[in-house]
Backbone as a printed PyTorch tensor [residue, N CA C, xyz], in Angstrom:
tensor([[[ 58.5210, -24.9780,  17.0510],
         [ 58.6520, -23.5340,  17.0860],
         [ 57.8960, -22.8950,  15.9170]],

        [[ 58.0220, -23.4880,  14.7390],
         [ 57.3250, -22.9630,  13.5640],
         [ 55.8150, -23.0730,  13.7650]],

        [[ 55.3870, -24.1430,  14.4350],
         [ 53.9640, -24.3430,  14.7140],
         [ 53.4200, -23.2200,  15.6050]],

        [[ 54.2230, -22.8170,  16.5740],
         [ 53.8430, -21.7400,  17.4830],
         [ 53.7190, -20.4120,  16.7290]],

        [[ 54.6810, -20.1470,  15.8200],
         [ 54.6330, -18.9070,  15.0300],
         [ 53.4170, -18.8970,  14.1070]],

        [[ 53.1040, -20.0580,  13.5300],
         [ 51.9200, -20.1420,  12.6590],
         [ 50.6430, -19.8600,  13.4530]],

        [[ 50.6000, -20.3700,  14.6560],
         [ 49.4260, -20.1470,  15.4990],
         [ 49.2810, -18.6550,  15.8270]],

        [[ 50.3950, -17.9960,  16.1980],
         [ 50.3780, -16.5650,  16.5120],
         [ 49.9740, -15.7660,  15.2740]],

        [[ 50.5170, -16.1330,  14.1180],
         [ 50.1730, -15.4340,  12.8800],
         [ 48.6830, -15.6010,  12.5690]],

        [[ 48.1430, -16.7820,  12.8290],
         [ 46.7160, -17.0220,  12.6080],
         [ 45.8490, -16.1720,  13.5220]],

        [[ 46.2810, -16.0490,  14.7700],
         [ 45.5370, -15.2200,  15.7270],
         [ 45.5960, -13.7540,  15.2950]],

        [[ 46.7810, -13.2850,  14.8920],
         [ 46.9240, -11.9090,  14.4160],
         [ 46.0440, -11.6590,  13.2020]],

        [[ 46.0070, -12.6140,  12.2980],
         [ 45.1910, -12.4710,  11.0930],
         [ 43.7150, -12.3690,  11.4560]],

        [[ 43.2610, -13.2020,  12.3910],
         [ 41.8580, -13.1650,  12.8110],
         [ 41.5210, -11.8300,  13.4780]],

        [[ 42.4310, -11.3310,  14.2950],
         [ 42.2160, -10.0360,  14.9570],
         [ 42.1750,  -8.9180,  13.9230]],

        [[ 43.0830,  -8.9570,  12.9530],
         [ 43.1300,  -7.9380,  11.9020],
         [ 41.8290,  -7.9370,  11.0960]],

        [[ 41.3380,  -9.1230,  10.7710],
         [ 40.0980,  -9.2100,   9.9910],
         [ 38.9000,  -8.6920,  10.7870]],

        [[ 38.8760,  -8.9700,  12.0810],
         [ 37.7230,  -8.5750,  12.8800],
         [ 37.7760,  -7.1020,  13.2860]],

        [[ 38.9760,  -6.6090,  13.6870],
         [ 39.0740,  -5.2660,  14.2650],
         [ 39.8500,  -4.2640,  13.4090]],

        [[ 40.4870,  -4.7050,  12.3500],
         [ 41.2340,  -3.7950,  11.4860],
         [ 42.7250,  -3.8140,  11.7810]],

        [[ 43.4850,  -3.1440,  10.9110],
         [ 44.9520,  -3.1480,  11.0030],
         [ 45.4700,  -2.4860,  12.2720]],

        [[ 44.7650,  -1.4780,  12.7640],
         [ 45.2260,  -0.7460,  13.9430],
         [ 45.2800,  -1.6410,  15.1840]],

        [[ 44.4930,  -2.6980,  15.2010],
         [ 44.4420,  -3.5700,  16.3750],
         [ 45.7070,  -4.4080,  16.5450]],

        [[ 46.4470,  -4.6260,  15.4730],
         [ 47.6370,  -5.4790,  15.5810],
         [ 48.9420,  -4.6970,  15.4130]],

        [[ 48.8510,  -3.3830,  15.3310],
         [ 50.0660,  -2.5730,  15.2130],
         [ 50.8550,  -2.5870,  16.5180]],

        [[ 52.1490,  -2.5470,  16.3930],
         [ 53.0130,  -2.4290,  17.5520],
         [ 52.8080,  -1.0310,  18.1490]],

        [[ 52.8140,  -0.8890,  19.4800],
         [ 52.5770,   0.4240,  20.0880],
         [ 53.5220,   1.5230,  19.6030]],

        [[ 54.7150,   1.1800,  19.2050],
         [ 55.6760,   2.1850,  18.7340],
         [ 55.5540,   2.4820,  17.2460]],

        [[ 54.6370,   1.8360,  16.5550],
         [ 54.5230,   2.0150,  15.1060],
         [ 54.2270,   3.4620,  14.7310]],

        [[ 53.3990,   4.1530,  15.4820],
         [ 53.0390,   5.5420,  15.1640],
         [ 53.7330,   6.5430,  16.0780]],

        [[ 54.7480,   6.1140,  16.7970],
         [ 55.4500,   6.9660,  17.7520],
         [ 56.6440,   7.6070,  17.0670]],

        [[ 56.8220,   8.8990,  17.2680],
         [ 57.9840,   9.5840,  16.6830],
         [ 58.6240,  10.4830,  17.7380]],

        [[ 59.6820,  11.1920,  17.3540],
         [ 60.4080,  12.0310,  18.3030],
         [ 59.5540,  13.1710,  18.8570]],

        [[ 58.6770,  13.7330,  18.0120],
         [ 57.8020,  14.8190,  18.4860],
         [ 56.8530,  14.3210,  19.5680]],

        [[ 56.2650,  13.1720,  19.3470],
         [ 55.3550,  12.6110,  20.3530],
         [ 56.1060,  12.2710,  21.6320]],

        [[ 57.3220,  11.8070,  21.4960],
         [ 58.1440,  11.4910,  22.6630],
         [ 58.4300,  12.7650,  23.4760]],

        [[ 58.7780,  13.8560,  22.7950],
         [ 59.0380,  15.1230,  23.4860],
         [ 57.7760,  15.6320,  24.1800]],

        [[ 56.6410,  15.5660,  23.4880],
         [ 55.3700,  15.9940,  24.0930],
         [ 55.0600,  15.1710,  25.3330]],

        [[ 55.2540,  13.8670,  25.2200],
         [ 54.9810,  12.9700,  26.3470],
         [ 55.8730,  13.3000,  27.5390]],

        [[ 57.1420,  13.4790,  27.2970],
         [ 58.0760,  13.7960,  28.3790],
         [ 57.7460,  15.1420,  29.0180]],

        [[ 57.3250,  16.1210,  28.2090],
         [ 56.9380,  17.4280,  28.7370],
         [ 55.6900,  17.2910,  29.6290]],

        [[ 54.7340,  16.4810,  29.2040],
         [ 53.5230,  16.2510,  30.0040],
         [ 53.8730,  15.5940,  31.3350]],

        [[ 54.7780,  14.6300,  31.2980],
         [ 55.2070,  13.9410,  32.5230],
         [ 55.8780,  14.9320,  33.4800]],

        [[ 56.7160,  15.8180,  32.9450],
         [ 57.3850,  16.8170,  33.7860],
         [ 56.3710,  17.7540,  34.4270]],

        [[ 55.3820,  18.2170,  33.6430],
         [ 54.3540,  19.1070,  34.1790],
         [ 53.5510,  18.4130,  35.2740]],

        [[ 53.2050,  17.1670,  35.0540],
         [ 52.4430,  16.4100,  36.0430],
         [ 53.2390,  16.2380,  37.3350]],

        [[ 54.5170,  15.9090,  37.2040],
         [ 55.3600,  15.7420,  38.3890],
         [ 55.4980,  17.0540,  39.1550]],

        [[ 55.6440,  18.1620,  38.4340],
         [ 55.7580,  19.4660,  39.0930],
         [ 54.4650,  19.8050,  39.8250]],

        [[ 53.3420,  19.5240,  39.2080],
         [ 52.0440,  19.7920,  39.8430],
         [ 51.8830,  18.9590,  41.1080]],

        [[ 52.2600,  17.6860,  41.0450],
         [ 52.1720,  16.8200,  42.2260],
         [ 53.0720,  17.3300,  43.3510]],

        [[ 54.2730,  17.8060,  42.9980],
         [ 55.1740,  18.3550,  44.0220],
         [ 54.5770,  19.5960,  44.6680]],

        [[ 53.9780,  20.4810,  43.8520],
         [ 53.3630,  21.6980,  44.3970],
         [ 52.2410,  21.3340,  45.3670]],

        [[ 51.4080,  20.3890,  44.9890],
         [ 50.2860,  19.9950,  45.8430],
         [ 50.7920,  19.3600,  47.1230]],

        [[ 51.7650,  18.4780,  47.0190],
         [ 52.2560,  17.8000,  48.2190],
         [ 53.0010,  18.7640,  49.1450]],

        [[ 53.6070,  19.7990,  48.5800],
         [ 54.2990,  20.7840,  49.4150],
         [ 53.3200,  21.6590,  50.1860]],

        [[ 52.1360,  21.8790,  49.6290],
         [ 51.1640,  22.7520,  50.2880],
         [ 50.3780,  22.0350,  51.3760]],

        [[ 50.4070,  20.7300,  51.3740],
         [ 49.6580,  19.9720,  52.3760],
         [ 50.5300,  19.7920,  53.6170]],

        [[ 50.0850,  20.3420,  54.7380],
         [ 50.8030,  20.1700,  55.9940],
         [ 50.5370,  18.7670,  56.5130]],

        [[ 51.6030,  18.0310,  56.7510],
         [ 51.4460,  16.6660,  57.2510],
         [ 51.9770,  16.5930,  58.6720]],

        [[ 51.2660,  15.8460,  59.4970],
         [ 51.6720,  15.6840,  60.8890],
         [ 51.8080,  14.1930,  61.2010]],

        [[ 52.6690,  13.9110,  62.1700],
         [ 52.8740,  12.5320,  62.6060],
         [ 51.6960,  12.1360,  63.4920]],

        [[ 51.0180,  11.0870,  63.0860],
         [ 49.8570,  10.6160,  63.8350],
         [ 50.0420,   9.1340,  64.1400]],

        [[ 50.6760,   8.8420,  65.2350],
         [ 50.8730,   7.4540,  65.6400],
         [ 51.8040,   6.6790,  64.7290]],

        [[ 52.8310,   7.3130,  64.2230],
         [ 53.8150,   6.5990,  63.4170],
         [ 53.6170,   6.7480,  61.9240]],

        [[ 52.5910,   7.4390,  61.4810],
         [ 52.4140,   7.6910,  60.0580],
         [ 51.9990,   9.1470,  59.8540]],

        [[ 52.3160,   9.6660,  58.6850],
         [ 51.9960,  11.0610,  58.3780],
         [ 50.6620,  11.1440,  57.6660]],

        [[ 49.8730,  12.1380,  58.0720],
         [ 48.6150,  12.3870,  57.3910],
         [ 48.3700,  13.8860,  57.3210]],

        [[ 47.5720,  14.3190,  56.3350],
         [ 47.3090,  15.7520,  56.2000],
         [ 46.6620,  16.3250,  57.4610]],

        [[ 47.1220,  17.4830,  57.8420],
         [ 46.6400,  18.1260,  59.0590],
         [ 45.1500,  18.4390,  58.9740]],

        [[ 44.6710,  18.7840,  57.7800],
         [ 43.2660,  19.1430,  57.6490],
         [ 42.3410,  17.9620,  57.9420]],

        [[ 42.8250,  16.7370,  57.7560],
         [ 41.9920,  15.5780,  58.0820],
         [ 41.8510,  15.3900,  59.5840]],

        [[ 42.8620,  15.7870,  60.3360],
         [ 42.7940,  15.6590,  61.7850],
         [ 41.8210,  16.6600,  62.3850]],

        [[ 41.6880,  17.8130,  61.7590],
         [ 40.7880,  18.8370,  62.2700],
         [ 39.3450,  18.6040,  61.8620]],

        [[ 39.1500,  17.7360,  60.8830],
         [ 37.8150,  17.5060,  60.3640],
         [ 37.0510,  16.5830,  61.3050]],

        [[ 35.9650,  17.1000,  61.8110],
         [ 35.1210,  16.2880,  62.6730],
         [ 33.8860,  15.9010,  61.8920]],

        [[ 33.5610,  14.6350,  61.8850],
         [ 32.3730,  14.2250,  61.1730],
         [ 31.2950,  13.8740,  62.1870]],

        [[ 30.1040,  14.3360,  61.8980],
         [ 28.9730,  14.1100,  62.7940],
         [ 28.4110,  12.7280,  62.5080]],

        [[ 28.4600,  11.8590,  63.4860],
         [ 28.0020,  10.4840,  63.3000],
         [ 26.6490,  10.2570,  63.9700]],

        [[ 26.2050,  11.1920,  64.7900],
         [ 24.9640,  11.0200,  65.5330],
         [ 23.9160,  11.9790,  64.9720]],

        [[ 22.7590,  11.4440,  64.6180],
         [ 21.6840,  12.2560,  64.0620],
         [ 21.1090,  13.1550,  65.1540]],

        [[ 21.0510,  14.4710,  64.9330],
         [ 20.5040,  15.3670,  65.9450],
         [ 18.9930,  15.2210,  66.1300]],

        [[ 18.3120,  14.5910,  65.1730],
         [ 16.8610,  14.4370,  65.2720],
         [ 16.4900,  13.2050,  66.0820]],

        [[ 17.0580,  12.0480,  65.6960],
         [ 16.6670,  10.7990,  66.3570],
         [ 17.7380,  10.2480,  67.2900]],

        [[ 18.9180,  10.8550,  67.3140],
         [ 20.0390,  10.4620,  68.1710],
         [ 20.6080,   9.0880,  67.8570]],

        [[ 20.4040,   8.5860,  66.6480],
         [ 20.9720,   7.2940,  66.2350],
         [ 22.3920,   7.5390,  65.7410]],

        [[ 23.3180,   6.6880,  66.1910],
         [ 24.7140,   6.7590,  65.7710],
         [ 24.8710,   5.8700,  64.5450]],

        [[ 25.4710,   6.3860,  63.4570],
         [ 25.5300,   5.6300,  62.2080],
         [ 26.8910,   5.7260,  61.5500]],

        [[ 27.3020,   4.6290,  60.9260],
         [ 28.5050,   4.6090,  60.0980],
         [ 28.1500,   4.5560,  58.6170]],

        [[ 26.8770,   4.6670,  58.2880],
         [ 26.4000,   4.5450,  56.9220],
         [ 26.7990,   5.7700,  56.1080]],

        [[ 27.3860,   5.5420,  54.9230],
         [ 27.8040,   6.6400,  54.0450],
         [ 26.5920,   7.4250,  53.5780]],

        [[ 25.4870,   6.7370,  53.3380],
         [ 24.2660,   7.4040,  52.9080],
         [ 23.8130,   8.4290,  53.9540]],

        [[ 23.9520,   8.0810,  55.2170],
         [ 23.5950,   9.0180,  56.2730],
         [ 24.4870,  10.2500,  56.2510]],

        [[ 25.7650,  10.0770,  55.8990],
         [ 26.6810,  11.2200,  55.8170],
         [ 26.1910,  12.2480,  54.8100]],

        [[ 25.6670,  11.7730,  53.7000],
         [ 25.1700,  12.6800,  52.6550],
         [ 24.0070,  13.5070,  53.1900]],

        [[ 23.0420,  12.8320,  53.8030],
         [ 21.8720,  13.5440,  54.3260],
         [ 22.2400,  14.3950,  55.5440]],

        [[ 23.2250,  13.9470,  56.3110],
         [ 23.6650,  14.7020,  57.4770],
         [ 24.2630,  16.0400,  57.0340]],

        [[ 25.0480,  16.0240,  55.9560],
         [ 25.6700,  17.2690,  55.5140],
         [ 24.6680,  18.2000,  54.8320]],

        [[ 23.6570,  17.6480,  54.1580],
         [ 22.7080,  18.5070,  53.4530],
         [ 21.5080,  18.9040,  54.3040]],

        [[ 20.9730,  17.9540,  55.0890],
         [ 19.7430,  18.2210,  55.8420],
         [ 19.9080,  18.1610,  57.3610]],

        [[ 21.1140,  17.8650,  57.8170],
         [ 21.3940,  17.7480,  59.2510],
         [ 20.5070,  16.7000,  59.9140]],

        [[ 20.3390,  15.5700,  59.2220],
         [ 19.6100,  14.4290,  59.7770],
         [ 20.0270,  13.1790,  59.0160]],

        [[ 19.7400,  12.0070,  59.5790],
         [ 20.0810,  10.7500,  58.9220],
         [ 19.0720,  10.4660,  57.8050]],

        [[ 19.3360,   9.4250,  57.0410],
         [ 18.4670,   9.0660,  55.9200],
         [ 17.0550,   8.7210,  56.3910]],

        [[ 16.9410,   7.9690,  57.4900],
         [ 15.6230,   7.5920,  58.0090],
         [ 14.8120,   8.8330,  58.3890]],

        [[ 15.4420,   9.7830,  59.0550],
         [ 14.7380,  11.0170,  59.4160],
         [ 14.3940,  11.8290,  58.1680]],

        [[ 15.2710,  11.7960,  57.1720],
         [ 14.9690,  12.4900,  55.9200],
         [ 13.6820,  11.9290,  55.3180]],

        [[ 13.5980,  10.6060,  55.2370],
         [ 12.4030,   9.9650,  54.6630],
         [ 11.1720,  10.3210,  55.4850]],

        [[ 11.2890,  10.2630,  56.7970],
         [ 10.1370,  10.4710,  57.6590],
         [  9.7120,  11.9330,  57.7630]],

        [[ 10.6550,  12.8630,  57.8510],
         [ 10.3180,  14.2470,  58.1580],
         [ 10.5820,  15.2540,  57.0390]],

        [[ 11.5600,  14.9850,  56.1690],
         [ 11.9890,  16.0140,  55.2310],
         [ 11.4390,  15.8110,  53.8270]],

        [[ 11.4720,  14.5960,  53.3360],
         [ 11.0850,  14.3220,  51.9500],
         [  9.7010,  14.8850,  51.6410]],

        [[  9.6330,  15.7140,  50.6170],
         [  8.3890,  16.3600,  50.2340],
         [  8.1090,  17.6300,  51.0100]],

        [[  8.8980,  17.8990,  52.0590],
         [  8.6950,  19.0900,  52.8870],
         [ 10.0250,  19.8280,  53.0850]],

        [[ 10.8410,  19.8260,  52.0390],
         [ 12.1790,  20.4180,  52.1400],
         [ 12.1320,  21.9010,  52.5160]],

        [[ 11.1490,  22.6390,  51.9540],
         [ 11.0510,  24.0710,  52.2540],
         [ 10.8600,  24.3110,  53.7490]],

        [[  9.9480,  23.5610,  54.3440],
         [  9.6820,  23.7010,  55.7790],
         [ 10.9360,  23.3600,  56.5740]],

        [[ 11.6400,  22.3120,  56.1620],
         [ 12.8550,  21.8930,  56.8560],
         [ 13.9320,  22.9690,  56.7570]],

        [[ 14.0790,  23.5500,  55.5600],
         [ 15.1010,  24.5850,  55.3530],
         [ 14.8130,  25.8520,  56.1560]],

        [[ 13.5420,  26.0960,  56.4710],
         [ 13.2160,  27.2840,  57.2670],
         [ 13.4460,  27.0680,  58.7510]],

        [[ 13.7930,  25.8380,  59.1500],
         [ 14.1580,  25.6020,  60.5410],
         [ 13.2440,  24.6790,  61.3140]],

        [[ 12.1640,  24.2000,  60.7160],
         [ 11.2660,  23.3020,  61.4440],
         [ 11.9750,  21.9970,  61.7490]],

        [[ 11.8130,  21.4890,  62.9590],
         [ 12.3310,  20.1900,  63.3780],
         [ 11.2550,  19.5080,  64.2060]],

        [[ 11.1880,  18.1920,  64.1360],
         [ 10.1770,  17.4820,  64.9290],
         [ 10.5190,  17.5230,  66.4050]],

        [[  9.5120,  17.5480,  67.2210],
         [  9.7340,  17.4050,  68.6550],
         [  8.9720,  16.1580,  69.0940]],

        [[  9.1340,  15.7440,  70.3040],
         [  8.5390,  14.4950,  70.7710],
         [  7.0210,  14.4720,  70.6720]],

        [[  6.3770,  15.5990,  70.8380],
         [  4.9270,  15.6220,  70.8270],
         [  4.3350,  15.8750,  69.4460]],

        [[  5.0790,  16.5110,  68.5420],
         [  4.5130,  16.8980,  67.2540],
         [  5.4620,  16.4610,  66.1290]],

        [[  5.1950,  15.3370,  65.5010],
         [  6.0520,  14.8100,  64.4380],
         [  5.4080,  14.9050,  63.0720]],

        [[  4.5140,  15.8440,  62.8470],
         [  3.8630,  15.9470,  61.5480],
         [  4.3900,  17.1140,  60.7600]]])
């Protein structure tokens, strides 16, 4: 048992020498009643905020589990309107929301020509330049 304590003391000493006294202090060493009150007040505020947020979210039963109603109404476009490719790629979602096309169409038609794209130009089967 004494051998184990000596080993722990040696490890603590090495840590103290390398990282300083603060590295081996007990977590409660600098804790006082004021810090405890502040901490408890922060926890109460956080819990109240979480309750307010959860109360404002309408949840509906969806096949045996509850989910926010706004997620059920959200439709995500998975098919590119330019090339008609169906994609599950997250990267395509980004370009779909900003440019209304998949990443491949962005590279082919939009990149470097964003102004033209924003004004409404879209490729057609006969003219893809």
